[in-house]
N, C-alpha and C positions, 0 to 999 in steps of 0.2 A: 802737520799738527792736525789732530782730529777735529773736524769741523764742528762736531757737537760738544767739544770740550771748551767750556767757558771758564777761563781763569781770571782770578781777581788780581789786583795789584800785589796783595800779600803773596799770592801763589807765585807770581813772577819773580819777586824778590827772593823767595825761598828756592825757586828753581835755579836762579843764577848763582846762589850760594852753594847749591848742591853740585853744580857742574864741576868737572875737573877734580874729582875726588875731594870736593869741599874746600878747594883753595880759598883762602880768605880774600876779601876785596878791601883794598886800602883806600879810604876816602869816600865821602858822600858824593862829591862831584864826579869822581871816577865811576862810581856805581851808577849814577844817573846817566852819565854819558854812555856807559856800556848799554844800558837799557834803550836809550835813544837810538844809538847806532844799530843795535839789534832790530829794533822796530823798523828802521828805514831799510836795512840791508839784508835782513834774514826773514823777518816776519811780515813783510808786505803791509806795513803800517797798521797791523792788527792791534798794536798797543796804544794807538792814538786815543781810542775811546776809553781805554783803561787809565792812562796816565795824563792825558791832556797836556802834552809838552808845550811849552811856550818860551819865547825869548826872555832871558833874565840877565842879571848882572854878570854871570859867568857863562853865558851861552844857554843852550837848551836846559830847561829845568821842569820840575813837576812838583806841585804841592802835594799831590796824591802820594808820590814817592816818599816825601818827608813824613807824611802822616802814617804811611805803612811801616816805615822804619821804626817809628816810635811804638806803634801798636805791636809789631812783632817782638820788639825788645821787651815790652811790658808783659807779653805772654810767654816770654822766655823761649821763643822759637829761634831767635838769633841772639848772639852775644856781641856787644859793642865794647870795644876797648879803645881808650884814648892813649895815643902815643905822642910823646914829645920828642921832636927832633930839632936840635939847635934852638931857633927862636919861633918855631911854629908847632902846631898841633894837628894831628890827623886822627881820624877814627878808623879802626879796622873792624870789619864785620865777618863773623863766622856763623855757620849753621850749627845749632845745638843738636844733640841727639833727639830731643823732643821735636825740633823743627824738621829734622831729617825724616822722622816717622810720619810727621804731619803731611809732608809733601810727596812722599814715596809714590803713592798711587797716581797722582797727577803727573809726576815726573815720568813714571814708567809708561803713561798713556801718550806722552809726546811722541810724535813721529821721530824715528831714529835718525833720519837725515837732518831734521831740525835740531835735535840734541847735538849731533856732530858739529853742525855749523855754529851753534851757540857756544859749544866748547872751544872751537877754534877762535871765535871772536874773543871769548874771555881770556884765553891763553895769550892772544896777541895784545890785548889791553894790558894784561899784567906784565908782559915782557917789555912793551914799549914804554911804559911809564906815563904819568899824567901829562907832562908837557907835550910829548909827541901826540898823545891822544887829543889833547886840547887843540893843538894846531890842526890836526886832521879834521876835527869837527868844525872848527872855525872856517877852514878853507872849503870844505865840501858842503856845509849847511849854513852858509852865511846869512840866510834869512832868519836864523835863530840867534843871531848876534846883534840884532838891532838895538837891544837894551843893554848891551855889554858895557861894563866899566873898564874892561881890560883889552878890548880888541885892538886898540892902537899899539899895545905892547906885545902882542902875540909874536910878531917876527923877532923881536929882541930877546924875549924870554924863552921861546920854544925852538929856536934853531931852524934847521933846514926844512924845506917843504916835505910833507908826507902825503903821498897820493893814495896810499893803501895801507891797511893794517893787517889784513889776513887774506 
């Protein structure tokens, strides 16, 4: 990553949506966990000052993330779609053409090895699904589960141990 490249929370959300040919990201919690793990495992904690991750009721979270989603949606840089599945709802996020144009220069300025690692991470998250990702995050970053309402149920709901994602 170019050391002189200062990216905002909005920039990072757009970058993640642009990765992997603009594959959509399903779920707010999946999206924030993806950013969190990328911060820890790819970006050497460079996103800490941008997102201020903290322990929340579903593990690591960021109010900055939530504010950025709303702002990007209102500016029509991302599209948010509500999907109903059985008895639950989830949001899916896509990069719009306007959002793609907006982030192109910053995306192209990212170091190619960082782009590749972030793409691999996004691919792994999308392939593994939320429950495996959640288990991975809860096991590897337990210091971010102290406020969790669900940590006692993670072994029951999420299945086998996951020591790696990508």
